N, C-alpha and C positions, 0 to 999 in steps of 0.2 A: 236244666241244660248245663253240661260241664264242657270246659274247653281244655284240652291237653296242652301242656306247656310246649312251646315251640323253641328249639334250640337256635342259637344265634346264626349258624350257617344256613339254616332252614327258613329263617324269618323272611327273607326277600323272596325266596321261591314260594312261600305261603301266601304272602301279600300279592305277588303276581297272579298266582292261581285264583285268588279270590277277587281279582280285578280291582284291587285297591291301589295299584300303581299302574297308571294309564300308559306312561312312556318314561323312558329314562335314557339320557344321552350316553351313559356308560354304565351298564348293569354290573359289570365285573367290579368297577370301582365302588359302586354302592354296596355290593356284596361284601368286599374287603372292609369298607368303612364300618359296616354294621357288624362285622365279626368281632370287633372290640366293643367294650361297654361304652355307650354314649349316654348323654343326658338330653332329654327333650321335655318340652313343656307345651301346655295348651292353656290359653287364658280364656276367661268367661267374662261377659259383660256384667258388671255389678249393679247397673241401673235396671236390668231386666227384673220383672216381678218374681220370676223363679226359673229354675233350670227346667227344660222341656225336652221333648223326644229329639229335637235337633241337636242337642248336646250329647246324645248317646253315642253316635259314631266316633267323635274325637275321644270320648271316655273309653269306648271299647279299644280304640287304636292304642291309647296309653296303656291299657291293661295287657294287650298283646305284646307291646315292647317290654313291659315289666316282666311278664312271663318268660321273655327271652333273655332276661338278665340285665336289661338297661335300667338306667335311673330316670324315673319319670316324675314330673311336677305338674300338678293341676293348680293353676293360679286363679283365685277369686278375690280380687282386690276389693277393698272397702270403698264405700261411696265418697269418703273423705279423699282417697287417693284419686278418684276420678275427678272430683272438684278441683283439687290442687293441680292435676295434669291439665285439665281443660281450661283453667284460669291462666295458665302460662302458655298455652297454644295459640299461635297466631294463625288465623284462618285466612 
């Protein structure tokens, strides 16, 4: 299965057509915002046993944005990071 690269101006239209944007308060502003290079990230839980099919949609979305020329970052922190963050978090 191959995916064709989507140009920046067509990215929002492609996401709308695929049903990946349910609603937007200002589609023109979103279109203008994504017409310039943006950075986006998706983080994954380091305490999970492994990545699974539920992680596929965000990874595919990152790939779609990367193909459109945006800078993407997939974050998979170490367990040490999680312990440090959890130890300082007040519940």
